[in-house]
C-alpha positions as CSV (number, residue, x, y, z in Angstrom):
1,M,-29.0,42.5,-3.5
2,T,-31.1,43.2,-6.6
3,R,-30.1,41.0,-9.5
4,A,-31.1,41.8,-13.1
5,S,-33.0,39.0,-14.7
6,I,-31.7,38.2,-18.2
7,V,-33.5,36.0,-20.7
8,F,-31.6,33.0,-21.8
9,T,-30.3,32.6,-25.4
10,V,-31.7,29.9,-27.7
11,A,-28.8,27.6,-26.7
12,V,-30.0,27.7,-23.1
13,A,-33.7,27.5,-23.9
14,C,-33.1,24.4,-25.9
15,A,-30.9,22.7,-23.3
16,T,-31.6,19.1,-22.9
17,L,-32.4,17.6,-19.6
18,P,-30.4,14.6,-18.5
19,S,-31.8,11.3,-19.7
20,A,-30.9,7.8,-18.4
21,T,-29.1,5.5,-20.8
22,S,-31.0,2.7,-19.2
23,A,-33.9,2.4,-16.8
24,Q,-34.5,-0.2,-14.2
25,S,-37.4,-0.3,-11.8
26,S,-35.6,-2.1,-9.0
27,K,-33.7,0.2,-6.7
28,H,-31.6,-2.8,-5.6
29,K,-29.5,-2.6,-8.8
30,S,-26.7,-0.1,-9.5
31,V,-27.5,1.7,-12.8
32,A,-25.0,3.6,-14.9
33,V,-26.6,6.9,-15.9
34,A,-24.8,9.3,-18.3
35,A,-26.2,12.5,-19.7
36,K,-24.9,15.2,-21.9
37,S,-25.8,18.8,-21.2
38,V,-26.2,21.5,-23.7
39,A,-24.7,24.2,-21.5
40,P,-25.0,28.0,-22.2
41,R,-21.7,29.3,-23.5
42,I,-20.8,32.7,-22.1
43,P,-18.6,34.7,-24.5
44,V,-15.4,35.8,-22.9
45,E,-12.2,37.6,-24.0
46,T,-9.2,37.7,-21.8
47,F,-6.3,40.1,-21.6
48,I,-3.6,40.8,-19.0
49,L,-2.1,44.2,-18.1
50,P,1.7,44.5,-17.7
51,N,1.1,44.7,-13.9
52,G,-0.4,41.3,-13.9
53,L,-4.1,42.2,-13.7
54,T,-6.2,39.6,-15.5
55,V,-9.3,41.1,-17.3
56,L,-12.2,39.1,-18.5
57,L,-14.7,40.7,-20.9
58,S,-18.1,39.1,-21.6
59,V,-20.5,41.1,-23.8
60,D,-24.3,40.7,-23.6
61,H,-26.5,43.4,-25.1
62,S,-29.8,41.8,-24.0
63,A,-30.3,44.5,-21.4
64,P,-28.7,47.9,-20.6
65,V,-26.9,46.6,-17.6
66,V,-23.3,45.9,-16.7
67,A,-21.7,44.0,-13.8
68,V,-18.2,44.7,-12.6
69,D,-16.6,42.0,-10.4
70,V,-13.2,42.4,-8.8
71,E,-11.9,39.2,-7.2
72,H,-8.8,38.9,-5.1
73,H,-7.3,35.4,-4.7
74,V,-7.0,35.9,-0.9
75,G,-9.2,34.6,1.9
76,S,-8.9,33.5,5.5
77,K,-6.6,30.6,4.6
78,N,-3.9,33.2,3.7
79,E,-3.8,34.5,7.2
80,E,-1.7,33.2,10.0
81,V,-2.3,31.9,13.5
82,G,-2.8,34.9,15.8
83,R,-3.6,37.1,12.8
84,T,-7.0,35.9,11.7
85,G,-9.9,37.8,10.3
86,F,-7.8,40.2,8.1
87,A,-9.3,39.2,4.8
88,H,-12.9,39.7,6.1
89,L,-11.8,43.0,7.8
90,F,-10.7,44.3,4.4
91,E,-14.1,43.5,2.9
92,H,-15.3,46.2,5.3
93,V,-12.4,48.6,5.0
94,M,-12.8,48.6,1.2
95,F,-16.0,50.5,1.6
96,T,-14.6,53.3,3.8
97,G,-13.1,55.4,1.0
98,S,-9.8,55.5,-0.9
99,G,-7.3,58.0,-2.0
100,H,-9.6,59.9,-4.4
101,V,-13.0,58.5,-3.3
102,P,-14.3,59.9,-0.1
103,Y,-16.5,57.7,2.2
104,G,-20.0,57.4,0.8
105,L,-19.3,58.3,-2.8
106,H,-19.1,54.6,-3.8
107,D,-22.7,54.0,-2.7
108,K,-23.8,57.3,-4.3
109,L,-22.4,56.2,-7.6
110,T,-23.9,52.7,-7.5
111,E,-27.1,52.5,-5.4
112,G,-27.7,56.2,-6.0
113,V,-28.1,55.5,-9.8
114,G,-30.3,52.5,-9.4
115,G,-27.6,49.9,-9.1
116,S,-26.1,47.8,-6.3
117,N,-22.8,47.0,-4.8
118,N,-21.4,44.6,-2.2
119,G,-18.6,42.3,-1.3
120,S,-18.0,38.8,0.1
121,T,-15.1,36.9,1.7
122,N,-14.6,33.1,2.1
123,N,-11.7,30.9,2.9
124,D,-10.1,31.3,-0.5
125,K,-11.1,34.6,-2.1
126,T,-12.6,38.1,-1.6
127,N,-14.7,39.8,-4.2
128,F,-16.2,43.3,-4.7
129,Y,-18.9,43.9,-7.2
130,E,-21.3,46.4,-8.8
131,S,-24.4,46.0,-11.0
132,V,-25.4,49.3,-12.6
133,P,-26.9,50.8,-15.8
134,S,-24.3,50.3,-18.5
135,N,-23.6,54.0,-19.0
136,Y,-21.9,54.0,-15.6
137,L,-19.2,51.5,-16.5
138,E,-16.4,54.0,-16.6
139,T,-17.4,55.3,-13.1
140,E,-17.4,51.8,-11.6
141,L,-13.9,51.0,-13.1
142,W,-12.6,54.2,-11.6
143,L,-14.0,53.4,-8.2
144,E,-12.6,49.8,-8.2
145,A,-9.2,51.0,-9.4
146,D,-8.9,53.6,-6.8
147,R,-9.5,51.2,-3.9
148,L,-7.2,48.6,-5.4
149,G,-4.4,51.1,-5.9
150,W,-4.9,53.9,-3.3
151,L,-6.9,52.3,-0.5
152,L,-4.1,52.6,2.1
153,D,-3.7,56.4,1.3
154,A,-7.0,56.9,3.1
155,L,-6.7,54.2,5.9
156,D,-5.7,55.4,9.3
157,I,-6.1,54.0,12.8
158,A,-9.5,55.7,13.4
159,K,-11.0,54.1,10.3
160,L,-9.4,50.8,11.2
161,N,-10.8,50.9,14.7
162,A,-14.3,51.7,13.5
163,Q,-14.3,48.8,11.1
164,R,-12.8,46.5,13.7
165,D,-15.7,47.3,16.0
166,I,-18.2,46.7,13.2
167,V,-16.7,43.3,12.4
168,K,-16.8,42.4,16.1
169,N,-20.4,43.3,16.3
170,E,-21.1,41.3,13.1
171,R,-19.5,38.3,14.8
172,R,-21.8,38.8,17.8
173,Q,-24.9,39.1,15.6
174,S,-24.1,36.4,13.1
175,T,-22.1,33.8,15.1
176,D,-21.8,34.3,18.9
177,N,-25.5,35.1,19.7
178,V,-27.2,33.1,17.0
179,P,-28.5,29.6,17.7
180,Y,-26.1,27.0,16.3
181,G,-24.0,29.9,15.1
182,R,-20.7,28.5,16.3
183,V,-21.2,25.0,15.0
184,S,-19.4,25.4,11.7
185,E,-16.2,26.8,13.3
186,I,-16.2,24.1,16.0
187,M,-16.5,21.4,13.3
188,D,-13.7,23.0,11.2
189,S,-11.4,23.4,14.3
190,Y,-11.5,19.7,14.9
191,M,-11.4,18.7,11.2
192,Y,-8.2,20.6,10.7
193,P,-5.1,21.0,13.0
194,D,-4.5,24.3,14.7
195,S,-1.9,25.5,12.2
196,H,-4.0,24.3,9.1
197,P,-5.1,27.3,6.9
198,Y,-8.8,26.1,7.1
199,H,-8.8,25.7,10.9
200,W,-10.0,29.2,11.8
201,P,-13.3,30.9,10.8
202,V,-13.4,33.5,8.0
203,I,-14.6,36.2,10.4
204,G,-11.6,35.5,12.7
205,S,-11.4,35.6,16.5
206,M,-12.2,38.5,18.9
207,E,-8.6,38.4,20.3
208,D,-7.0,38.6,16.9
209,L,-9.2,41.4,15.7
210,S,-8.4,43.3,18.9
211,A,-4.7,42.7,18.7
212,A,-4.3,43.7,15.0
213,S,-2.2,46.8,14.6
214,E,-2.4,49.3,11.8
215,A,1.0,48.1,10.5
216,D,-0.2,44.4,10.6
217,V,-3.3,45.2,8.6
218,K,-1.6,47.3,6.0
219,S,1.2,44.7,5.5
220,F,-1.5,42.1,4.8
221,F,-3.1,44.3,2.1
222,K,0.3,45.1,0.4
223,Q,1.0,41.4,0.2
224,W,-2.3,40.1,-1.1
225,Y,-4.2,42.8,-2.9
226,G,-2.0,43.6,-5.8
227,P,-3.2,43.5,-9.4
228,N,-1.2,40.3,-10.1
229,N,-3.4,38.5,-7.5
230,T,-6.6,39.9,-8.9
231,V,-9.1,39.2,-11.7
232,L,-11.4,41.9,-13.1
233,V,-14.6,40.8,-14.9
234,I,-16.9,43.0,-16.9
235,A,-20.1,41.4,-18.0
236,G,-23.0,43.0,-19.8
237,D,-23.8,45.8,-22.2
238,F,-20.5,47.5,-23.2
239,N,-18.1,48.2,-26.0
240,V,-15.0,46.0,-25.8
241,A,-12.5,48.5,-27.2
242,Q,-13.8,51.3,-24.9
243,A,-13.7,49.0,-21.9
244,K,-10.1,48.0,-22.6
245,S,-9.2,51.6,-22.9
246,W,-10.8,52.5,-19.5
247,V,-9.2,49.5,-17.8
248,T,-5.8,50.4,-19.0
249,K,-6.3,54.1,-18.0
250,Y,-7.4,53.4,-14.4
251,F,-5.7,50.1,-13.5
252,G,-2.5,50.3,-15.6
253,A,-0.5,52.5,-13.2
254,I,-1.1,50.3,-10.1
255,P,2.1,48.5,-9.2
256,K,2.1,44.8,-8.8
257,S,2.7,43.3,-5.3
258,A,5.6,41.0,-4.4
259,N,5.4,37.5,-5.7
260,V,2.5,35.8,-4.0
261,K,3.4,32.7,-2.0
262,R,0.4,30.5,-1.3
263,P,0.1,28.3,1.8
264,I,0.7,24.6,1.5
265,V,-2.6,22.9,2.4
266,A,-2.8,19.4,3.6
267,A,-5.8,17.3,2.9
268,A,-8.4,16.8,5.6
269,S,-8.1,13.5,7.4
270,L,-9.4,11.9,10.6
271,R,-7.5,9.0,12.2
272,A,-10.5,8.1,14.4
273,P,-14.2,9.1,14.8
274,L,-14.8,12.1,17.0
275,R,-17.9,12.8,19.0
276,F,-18.8,16.0,20.8
277,V,-21.7,17.8,22.6
278,Y,-22.0,21.6,22.4
279,E,-24.3,23.3,24.9
280,D,-25.8,26.4,23.1
281,N,-28.6,28.9,23.8
282,V,-31.1,26.9,21.7
283,S,-34.5,25.4,22.4
284,Q,-34.1,22.1,20.5
285,P,-31.2,19.8,19.8
286,Q,-29.7,19.3,16.3
287,L,-27.2,16.8,14.9
288,F,-24.2,17.8,12.8
289,V,-21.9,15.3,11.0
290,S,-18.8,16.0,8.9
291,W,-16.6,13.7,6.9
292,P,-13.3,14.6,5.1
293,G,-14.1,15.4,1.4
294,V,-12.3,17.0,-1.6
295,G,-11.7,20.5,-2.9
296,V,-13.0,22.1,-6.1
297,R,-10.3,20.4,-8.1
298,G,-10.8,16.9,-6.6
299,T,-11.7,14.2,-9.0
300,D,-14.6,13.0,-6.9
301,R,-16.1,16.5,-6.7
302,A,-18.9,16.0,-9.2
303,A,-19.9,12.5,-7.9
304,L,-20.1,13.8,-4.4
305,S,-22.3,16.6,-5.5
306,V,-24.7,14.2,-7.2
307,M,-24.6,11.9,-4.1
308,G,-25.7,14.7,-1.8
309,A,-28.6,15.6,-4.2
310,I,-29.7,12.0,-4.2
311,L,-29.5,11.4,-0.4
312,S,-31.3,14.6,0.7
313,G,-32.3,16.7,-2.3
314,D,-36.1,16.5,-2.1
315,R,-38.9,14.6,-0.4
316,T,-38.5,11.5,-2.7
317,Q,-34.8,11.0,-2.0
318,W,-33.3,8.6,0.4
319,L,-33.0,10.4,3.8
320,A,-35.7,13.0,3.4
321,Q,-38.3,10.4,2.3
322,E,-37.4,8.0,5.1
323,F,-37.2,10.4,8.0
324,V,-39.0,13.6,7.1
325,F,-42.0,12.2,5.2
326,N,-42.4,8.5,6.2
327,R,-41.3,8.2,9.9
328,K,-41.6,11.9,10.6
329,W,-38.6,11.8,12.9
330,A,-37.0,14.9,11.4
331,S,-38.2,18.2,10.0
332,S,-35.2,18.4,7.7
333,I,-32.1,16.5,6.7
334,N,-29.4,18.0,4.5
335,L,-26.3,16.2,3.3
336,G,-23.9,17.7,0.8
337,S,-20.4,18.3,-0.3
338,G,-18.7,21.6,0.8
339,A,-15.7,22.1,-1.4
340,N,-13.2,24.8,-0.8
341,E,-10.2,25.5,-3.1
342,D,-7.8,23.1,-1.5
343,V,-9.9,20.8,0.8
344,G,-13.5,20.0,1.4
345,T,-15.9,18.1,3.6
346,V,-19.1,16.2,3.3
347,E,-21.6,17.6,5.8
348,M,-24.9,16.6,7.2
349,N,-27.4,18.6,9.4
350,V,-30.4,16.9,11.0
351,V,-33.2,18.8,12.6
352,P,-35.2,16.3,14.6
353,T,-38.9,16.4,15.3
354,P,-39.4,17.6,18.9
355,G,-39.0,14.7,21.3
356,V,-37.2,12.4,18.9
357,D,-34.1,10.8,20.5
358,L,-30.9,11.8,18.7
359,T,-29.1,8.5,19.5
360,M,-31.9,6.5,17.8
361,L,-32.1,9.0,14.9
362,E,-28.4,8.8,14.2
363,A,-28.4,5.0,14.2
364,A,-31.4,4.9,11.9
365,I,-29.8,7.4,9.5
366,D,-26.6,5.3,9.5
367,S,-28.6,2.3,8.6
368,V,-30.1,4.0,5.6
369,I,-26.7,5.3,4.5
370,T,-25.3,1.7,4.8
371,R,-28.1,0.4,2.6
372,F,-27.4,3.2,0.1
373,K,-23.7,2.3,-0.1
374,A,-24.7,-1.3,-0.8
375,E,-27.5,-0.6,-3.4
376,G,-26.6,2.7,-5.0
377,P,-29.1,5.0,-6.6
378,T,-31.7,4.1,-9.3
379,A,-31.8,5.6,-12.8
380,E,-34.7,7.8,-11.8
381,Q,-32.9,9.2,-8.8
382,M,-29.9,9.9,-10.9
383,K,-32.0,11.7,-13.5
384,K,-33.7,13.9,-10.9
385,A,-30.5,14.8,-9.1
386,T,-28.6,15.8,-12.2
387,A,-31.5,17.8,-13.5
388,R,-31.7,19.7,-10.3
389,I,-28.0,20.5,-10.4
390,E,-28.2,21.4,-14.1
391,F,-31.1,23.9,-13.4
392,S,-29.1,25.5,-10.6
393,S,-26.2,26.0,-12.9
394,Y,-28.3,27.6,-15.6
395,N,-30.1,29.8,-13.0
396,R,-26.8,31.2,-11.7
397,L,-26.1,32.5,-15.2
398,Q,-29.3,34.5,-15.7
399,S,-27.9,37.8,-14.4
400,M,-24.9,39.8,-15.6
401,L,-23.5,39.5,-12.1
402,G,-24.0,35.8,-12.0
403,K,-22.1,35.5,-15.3
404,A,-19.3,37.7,-13.9
405,T,-18.8,35.8,-10.7
406,T,-18.9,32.5,-12.5
407,L,-16.2,33.5,-14.9
408,A,-14.1,34.9,-12.1
409,S,-14.3,31.8,-10.0
410,G,-13.3,29.7,-13.0
411,W,-10.2,31.8,-13.5
412,I,-9.2,31.9,-9.8
413,Y,-9.7,28.2,-9.1
414,H,-8.9,26.6,-12.5
415,N,-7.1,29.3,-14.5
416,N,-10.0,28.9,-16.9
417,P,-13.0,31.3,-17.0
418,S,-15.1,28.7,-18.8
419,W,-14.6,26.0,-16.2
420,Y,-18.3,26.1,-15.5
421,L,-18.8,24.1,-18.8
422,T,-16.4,21.4,-17.7
423,D,-17.9,21.3,-14.2
424,L,-21.5,20.9,-15.6
425,N,-20.5,18.3,-18.2
426,E,-18.6,16.3,-15.7
427,T,-21.5,16.4,-13.3
428,M,-23.9,15.3,-16.0
429,A,-21.6,12.4,-16.9
430,V,-21.6,11.0,-13.3
431,T,-23.0,7.4,-13.2
432,A,-24.8,5.5,-10.5
433,A,-21.6,3.4,-10.1
434,D,-19.7,6.6,-9.4
435,V,-22.1,7.7,-6.7
436,K,-22.0,4.3,-5.1
437,R,-18.2,4.3,-5.1
438,V,-17.9,7.8,-3.5
439,A,-20.5,6.9,-0.9
440,A,-18.4,3.9,0.2
441,K,-15.2,6.0,0.1
442,Y,-16.3,9.1,2.0
443,L,-19.2,8.2,4.2
444,V,-17.1,6.2,6.6
445,N,-16.8,5.7,10.4
446,N,-14.0,8.3,10.8
447,R,-16.1,11.4,11.1
448,I,-17.0,14.2,13.4
449,V,-20.4,14.0,15.1
450,L,-21.6,17.1,17.0
451,S,-24.8,17.3,19.0
452,A,-25.9,20.9,19.7
453,V,-28.2,20.9,22.7
454,P,-29.8,23.4,25.1
455,I,-27.6,24.5,27.9
456,G,-27.8,22.1,30.8
457,K,-29.2,19.3,28.7
458,K,-26.2,17.2,27.6
459,A,-28.3,14.1,28.0
460,L,-30.2,15.0,24.8
461,A,-27.0,14.5,22.8
462,S,-26.6,11.5,20.5
463,N,-24.7,8.9,22.6
464,P,-24.1,11.4,25.4
465,G,-21.9,9.0,27.4
466,H,-19.4,9.0,24.6
467,S,-19.5,12.7,23.7
468,T,-16.9,15.3,24.8
469,S,-18.1,18.7,25.8
470,V,-16.7,21.5,23.7
471,T,-17.0,25.3,23.2
472,S,-15.9,27.7,20.5
473,K,-12.2,28.5,20.9
474,F,-12.5,31.6,18.7
475,A,-14.7,33.7,20.9
476,S,-12.9,35.3,23.8
477,K,-14.0,34.3,27.3
478,K,-15.4,37.8,27.8
479,E,-17.6,37.4,24.7
480,V,-18.9,33.9,25.5
481,G,-22.6,34.2,26.4
482,S,-22.7,37.9,25.5
């Protein structure tokens, strides 16, 4: 996807990097580090149509570009057992044409004029977006309104079957036949019970995709893709009054869907440690660890983010320095917080150097984590970690599309398009004591440890005698090994 690069305003250019309130040379002392960020403020105006569609308008005349982002508050967690993969399936169906837009016209009126378009689906939401020259704004609004209001008019069983096959092939290419491709869904399937909304993968299972009827799929769309479960963001070079007129003209007649009833989501929890070995078509073993964490609204979210950046953010941080650059036992170690809307995990992936024993490596990593929980980070480590997060936050806002998706996520998850400001300021205010506390709270013994090893080489797993063999339960028996 081509992203337009937009120059920051003075407020961003003059943003202060985090500075320590105190500095200590000894890493054996816990240091409280607080910093205040001068975050870029994205202008935003909100209005809501009578049918419930929320519209966010953010004007930026720095370049003749406009981004349109339509986000539906529906993802794989809104599906049901036996009916998985529907949200992701609609990500594909949305590009097959709608009541007044024949197949191919959407690309012609976006990519064909020098712009871009795409979509994405996760556990919690689905979005569709365009980035085009600003004089095409009305066209993009018409395209998006037509597939929101009149998609089902053009959807028949032939189209559904074609997209179903495309999604199945995508699963084969991105999950089933990719080294370590099934690891994530295996970990989630053991982190959450079978009926938990985060138990199944976003792409769904082969069996469910095959069994989905036209009536099933259309019913899912009618329930979740109404304007009252959608936010429309326009960011870039446009006239506000004109944009409001076009939005009302094209989206105003779309009827709202029935009241949306969201699933009740229990927090992730493990009553005991779990240890598995997964034989995959890979050449080298890897180690994967997952602990229960928090969702995007969790109070420990910011501290966990900083913790991950300190433990594995770069070559000078705890795990990377010890095992990648000093002992050279691993080629990479990544540890971070993965926060969904309702729940989250703390995850670690270790790629060992060829020939290094996973059991020994896991034990050594645990020893360093234990020391980290006891000592906590230094002021310098806090400064580097928060600076890295701050830069990432600013970098995301450089394009019109980055601004649009940031505002949309804030609205969907927090009912506040400017949530990114709160998020960044809370992150910059995290102290070393906060990091030490969450490390002790979340990096505990009750966790999932998965060794992914070459087929027939279970002995290469970490603690193989205590590891249970598993396979992905979401690929049909016919598809396994395809």
